[in-house]
N, C-alpha and C positions, 0 to 999 in steps of 0.2 A: 503496500500500500504504500499514493503516496500520495518545505518551506524553509534560506541560510540562517543563519540565525534568523536568517531568513529562512527559513527552512522550508521545510518540508513537507508536506502534506500528504497525507494518505499516501500513496506512493504508487506510481503506475509505470507502465512500460509501453510507450508508443513504440519506439525503437529505442526505448529508454534504457539502454544498457548503462547509461550514466545519468546522474541527476540533470534534469532540464533546467537550464539557467535563464532566469528572467532578469532584466535590468531593472534596478530600483530607480525611483524618482527622488531627487534629481539624479542625472547621469553621473554625477561626481561621487555618488554614494556607492556602497558595496553592492555586489550582485545579490539578487534575491534567488534563492534556490528552493524550488517546489519539491514536494515529496513524491516524485514519480521516478524512481530508479529501479529498474527491473533486476532482481536477483532472486530467483526462486530458491526457497530454503526448504530443507527437509522438515517433514511434519514433526513437531515437538512431541515428546512423550509426557505422559502425566507425571506430575511431581508431587512431592509431599504436600499436604494441606498447609496453606499459608493464608491466614486471614488478611483481608485487604479492605481499606476504607472505600466508601462509595464515591461515585463521580457525580458532580452537579451537572445538570443538563443545560444550565445557562451560565454564561460568562459572568464572573463576579465583576462588580463595578471597578473601573480602572482609575488609579490615582496618578497624578502627574509626577508626584515625587513621593518617595517613601524610603525608609531605611531598611524595612524588612516587610516582605509580602509573601504569603504562602504560595507554594507551588500549586498546581491544579487543585482547586478547592475540593475538600472532601468533608463528609459529615458522618457522625457515628450513626450506625443503623442498628435496630433491635435484633436480638438474637433469634434465629428461627432455624429449624431443621430444614435443610435444603432438599426437599423432595417435591415432585410434581403435585402431590395432593396437598402439600402445605404451603405452596407458593403464595405469598401475599400480594395483594394488589399493589401495583406500582414498583414491583421488583423485576429484575431481569428474568427470573424464571416464570413470572406471571406474563411478561411481555413477549417472551420468546415464541410461544406457540402461535402468536398472531402474525409472525413474519413468514411470508410464503417461502416454501422450499422448492427450488427449481434448478435446472441445469444452467451452466454458464452460457450466456448468449455470445455470439461471435464478437471478437474485438474489432471487426471490420468497421472502418469509418472513424475510429477513435482519434481525436486530436486534442491536445491540451487546451487549445484555443476555444474549444467548444464549451469550456467551463469559465470562459472569461480570460482577458489578458491582464496579468498582474493582479496585485491585491486591490480589493475594493474596500469601501467604508460602509459595511452593512448597517451599523447602528447610527451612522451619520453624526458621529461625535467629532469629526474633523481629522481623525487618524485612521490610517489603513489597518486592515485586519492583522497584518503581520506585526506591526508595532503594538497594536492592542494586545496581542498574545504575549509578546515579550514583556510588556508592562504587567500583565496578569500573572505570568508564570515565573518571572525572575524576581529576585530580591536585591536590595541595595542598588537599585538602578540609578543611572544618571541619564539625563536627556539633553539633546542638542539645543542650545539657545536659539530662539527665534522660530521654533517649530511648534509653539503652543503646547509644549510638553509631550509631543507625540513621538519624535524619533529617539529611540533608545540607543545610547552610545556605549553603555557598559552595564553589567549586572552579574548576578550569580544565579546559576540554574542548578537546582537539585534534580538531576535528570531522572525522570520516571522510568525510562527504558533500562538504564544501567544501575541506578541508585548512586551514581557518583556525582561529585561537585564539578561543575564546569564554569570557569570564569569567562564570561562573554565580553569581548571587546569588538565593537563595530569597526570594520575596515577590510580592505582587500587582503585576503589570505587568513583572516581571523574570524570573520562573520560565520563561515561555514561550520564552525565548531558547534554552533547551536542552529538548528533548523526547525521550521514549523511543519510538523507532520500532519497530513490528512489521515486521521485515524482510520476512516474508510477511504482507501485510496481512490483517486478519481477514475483510474482505469478499471478498478474493481467495480466501482459504482456503474460505470458505463456498461459493463457486461452483466449487471444485475438490476437493470431497470432504468438507468439514467438516460438511455437512448430515447426513451419516451417522454422525457422532461422537455419543457420549453427552455430556451436559452436563458431566460430570466431565472428559472428554477435551478438550472445548473450553476449559474453564477452564485446564487444564494447558497447552494450546497457547498461550493468551493470556499466560501468565506464565512461559513457558519461556525461560531466559536465552539459549539458542541463538538464539532468535527476537527478541531485544531488543537495541537499541543506543541509547546516548545520542547524539543528533545535533542539528544546527542546526534550530531550529524552523521557519523559513520553508521550508527545503529539504524538510523532512518534510511540510509542508502541500502543497507542489507535487507531491510524489510521490503523494499520495492513496492509492488502492488499486491502483495500477499494478503490473504485473509487469515482468520484465526486457525484454519486447518493446516496452514503451512508456515506460519510465523507467529511467534509470541515474544514479548519483551524478555531479554535475558534476566531482568530483575523480576524474580518469581513473585515477590510481594505486590507487584503492580498488576499482575495478570487478571485478577478479579475485576479491578476497575477498568482495565483495558477492554476486555470483552463486553463488560456492561456498557461502556461508552459506544462500542461498535454496534451493539444491539439497539441502543437508544437512537443512534444516528440513522440506522436502517429503518427503524420503525417510524421515525419522524419524517423521513423523506420518501417513504413508500418503496424501499428497495427490498430485494429478496436475498436469501442465502442459499448456497448449495447444501446438499445433504451433509457432506463432510464438514462444512463450516458450522452448520447448525448443531451437529453432534459434538464437535469440538468445543463449541461455546457452552453447551449444556454440561459437558463433562467437566470443564474447568470450574463452572459455578457450583456443581454438585459435589465435586471431589476436593477442590482446593479452597473452597469458601463455605464449608459445611456449617459453620456457626454464624453465618451472616446472611441477612436478607439484603442483597445488593440492589439499591435503588436503580431503576432503569431510566434515568434521565429526568 
């Protein structure tokens, strides 16, 4: 699946053997890298149970300055036995059955430009989605003067994919350490329903904060346009939130899952998050 510090997005593969690079505005700024880098990964195996906090379905309000801000916001969830018969309303297990299960549609006709050119400003706060995500997910940020607090020049990311600390510094050769990932990659979305979307709907999908995360650049590249059946974050403690967010995104935008993806998502929630009711967006 697949924004450089600009990262990455959900991650896809047009002929995307390497991340597709988009130029940021102004042209003097570092390149924006979207999360569409194709690198098929082997299907992960089930791991030991690891409780994981939930994922908020909406982006937390963004501040122009802060000394510390939480990484992707999470909230405590009530304990519940994770079984189909006990799935509570509003949880991933409750939401999962409502997502259609179909085969992958042909990738024919896919182009990154079909989801819009560059980052947009979906909430109309004057800042593009990339910088909004950096301000939301990084702590100790600094912003560029004269940009109304929009353009992030530095900050610290507690990377959800690896669990490591990444010091972000905006610039040529450094911005790519942090990318904006499309949790549900654009190419994956194209093959699972987005072909039927209008252009406006696809642009909204590509800039939806629910579908965006600031993450480690190399990990984002390795994900490519994979779904949960073929790629999971190396950081096991984040996997519950990761598949919960993918489920919420697909439910929100009317996309489907393959049988393997659906089964992998259910397996992760029921075996690795047995003591949690994971909110589904």
